[in-house]
N, C-alpha and C positions, 0 to 999 in steps of 0.2 A: 843400295835401294833406300829410297826415302821412306821415313816412317809415316804411315797414314794418320791423319788427324780425324778424331771421332767426336761426334756430338750425340748425346743421349737425349731422347725426347719421349717422355712418358708422364702422364698426369698423376701417377702414384709415386710418392716418395720412396716407399720400400722397394718398388721395382727398379727405380733409378739407382738406389744404393746397391741392390743385388748386381746390377750390371757393372757398376764401378768396382765392386769386389771381384767379379769375374775378370774384368780387364786388368786389375792389379795382379791377379794370379798369372795373367798371360804376358806380363811385361817383358820377360826374358825370351819366352818361346815365340812370341808374336809382337815385336816392338811396335809401339804406336804412341800417339800423343792424344790425351783426352783434352779436347779444347773447351768443353763445357757441357751444360745440360739445360733443359727447358721442360717446364711442366705443362705446356700447351702449345698449339700450333702457331699462335700469334707470336709468342716470344721466340719460338723456334725459327720462324721465318726471318725475324729480325737478326738472330744470331747467325743464321746461314749467310745472310747478306753481309754481315760484318766479318765473320770468321772464315768463311769459305771452307768448311770441313770437307774432307774426302769421303767420309762415311757417316751416314745417319743410322743409329740404332733406334728405330721408330716404332712406337706403339700404334695400334690401329684404332681402338676405341678411345677417343678423346672428345671433350666438349667443344662446341662451336665448329671446329673443323677437324674431321677425323684424319687418320694417317693416309688413307687412300686419296682423299681430296687434297691433302697437303702435297703429296707426291705429284699429283696431276698439275697442281698450281706451279710447282717448281719446274716441271717439264715445259709448261706453257710460257714460263718467264725465265728460261735458261740464260738469256743474255744478261739478266740482272743477277741471278743467283748462282750460275754455274750448273753443273749436273752432278751433284754428289751421289755416290752409290748408296742405295737404300737396303738395309737389312731389317726386315720387320721382326719385331719381338713382341709377341702377343699371346694372350691366353686362349685364343680361339683359332681353330683351324679352318673355319668356314670362309675366311677372307683370302685364302690362298690364290684363287683364280683371279679376282680383281687386283690382288697385289702384283701378280706377274703381268697383268695387262698394263700396269704403269711401269713395267720394266724393273721390278725389284730384283736385286742381286741374290737375295736369299730370304727365307721365311722360317723363323724359329718360333716354336711353341713353348711357352713357359710351362714348367720351370726349365730354364735353359741350362744345358750341361756345358762345362768349360771347354771340352773338346769340340763340341758342335759350334760354339762361338768362334773358337780359334780357326776351325775349318772355313767358316763363312768369311772371316776377315782375310784369311790367307788367299782365298780364291779371288777376292776383289783385288788384292795387291798383285797377284799373278797376272790378272787380266789387264792390269795397268790402271793407275789411279785416274779418276775422272778429271775433266777439265774445269778450271776456274772460269769465271765470266770473261768474255772477250775484252781486251783492253782497247782503248781508243785514244786518239790524239786530242779529242775534245776535252775541255776542262770539266770537272765533276758537275758543276751547275748545269752544263749543257746536256748531260746525260739523264738528268732527272725528268720525270714526266711533267709536262707543263699544262696539259689539258685533260678534261674528262670528255669521253664520248657519250653523248646523251641521245637515246632514241626519242623522237618526238614526231608523231603524226606521219609516219612513213619516211622520215628523214633522220639523218644523224647530225646533231649539233655538237660543235666543239666549244666547251665552256672552259675558259682559262682557270687554272687552279688558283691563280692569284685572286680571282673574284669570289671564290667560295669561302663562306664564313664558317659553316658547320655542316655536318652530315648526321642524320639520325636513321637508325634501323627500326623498321616497323613491319613485323611479320615477314612477308616474302620480299619486301623491297627496302631500298635505302633512299631516303629523300636528301637531295642536295640543295643547299640554300645559299643564295647570293643576297646582296642587299635589295635586289629588285624582284627576284623571281625564285621559284622552287621547281625542281625537276625530280623525276623518279629514275633510279638506276637499277640495273639488274645485278650489279656486282655486290658481293658481300662486304660488310663493313671491315671484316678481317683482311680481305684481299686489298681493299683500299688503303688500310692502315699500313700494310706491308709495302705497297707501291709508293706511298707518299709519306713515309715515316718522318722525313725531315720537315715536312710542312704542317702536318696535323698531329694533335696530341689527343689521346683518349681521356675523356672526363668521366665516362660512365660506360658500362658494358654495351650500351646502345647508342653512343654518341662520340663523334670526333669533332674537334674544334680547331680551326686554323690558329696556329700559335700567334700570328700577328693580329688576329681578331680578338684576342682576349684582352678586355679592358680592365678587368679586375675580378674580384670575387666578393660575394656578400653572404653573410650568415643568415640562416633562416631558423628561427626558434619556434617550435610547435609544442603546444600543450594539449594533452588529452586526459580524460577522466579515467581513473583506475577504480577498481572495485573497492568500496569502502569510502568513496568520496575523495581520495587522495589524488593529487594532480601529478602527472608525469610529464617532464619537459625533455624534449629531444632537440638536439642541435645538429643542423646540416649546413652544407655550403652549396652555393650555386655560382656558376661562372657568368660574368657580365660580358656580353658580346658587342663589340663596337659595330655600329651600323645596323643593329637589330634590337627590337624590344624583347626578343626571346631571352629567357633565362634557363640554363640547362643545369640540372642537378649534378653534383660531383659525388661520386661514390667514395666511401671511406678508404677503399684501396688506392684510389687515384688522387685523393686529396693531398698527400705529401708531395706528389709530383707537381700538381697545379700550384700549390703554395709556394714551392721553390721557384717556379716559373714566374709567378706574379711578383714575388719579391725581387728576383734578379732583374726584372724589367722595370721595376719601380712603379708598378701599376696600382 
């Protein structure tokens, strides 16, 4: 019997460590492979796409996209991600009904007992490990999404992804920007990032930029008065977008990624 591969998804580090400890205790009774962990749905979707785990140990309450929404997204895009079995591990029992509506394999309430976790994993294995994404004779480039479907005045337009310079999230909508025009999308920035991960890079929690549209980065120095007349200077970076006068701020978390990208391309 093949060992199931497991991905832990929880936004709290102590919770992830607790699950790793439990899995370590189960290594002999319930053989498995821990393929990785993620602290948010965005990173989890990327890892599911890369690693194709058999089982997700998934929290419900997470920022940006919760565990129920993530499971539904995986079901809707099974041809890209496969269909991993989902075992919810949460501090709340109120989400059990919606969890099973997205075909969860099990629902564990924290603190999880080792015997209960073993039972949940064993049942998944006995039912048969879920399938990976379907293979295709087409080359990888042909499998990637090439267009955005954009609703506009009672019709659907197909905007080539190659034409998109950047996308910005604003309240309920995401705006898509080409060199000539802007459109509104109903998709979340998180789902767009997962679907077009090879093409766009996150520069800020509210913005994605096409990798090929990044023309460079520039430093922005701001000074503000502090109490007592002393001046405080803050330094930030923003990305320069080819074909657009727009400048998008780069978050401190994403700056190392953008810095490497700019240097590697010699921009």
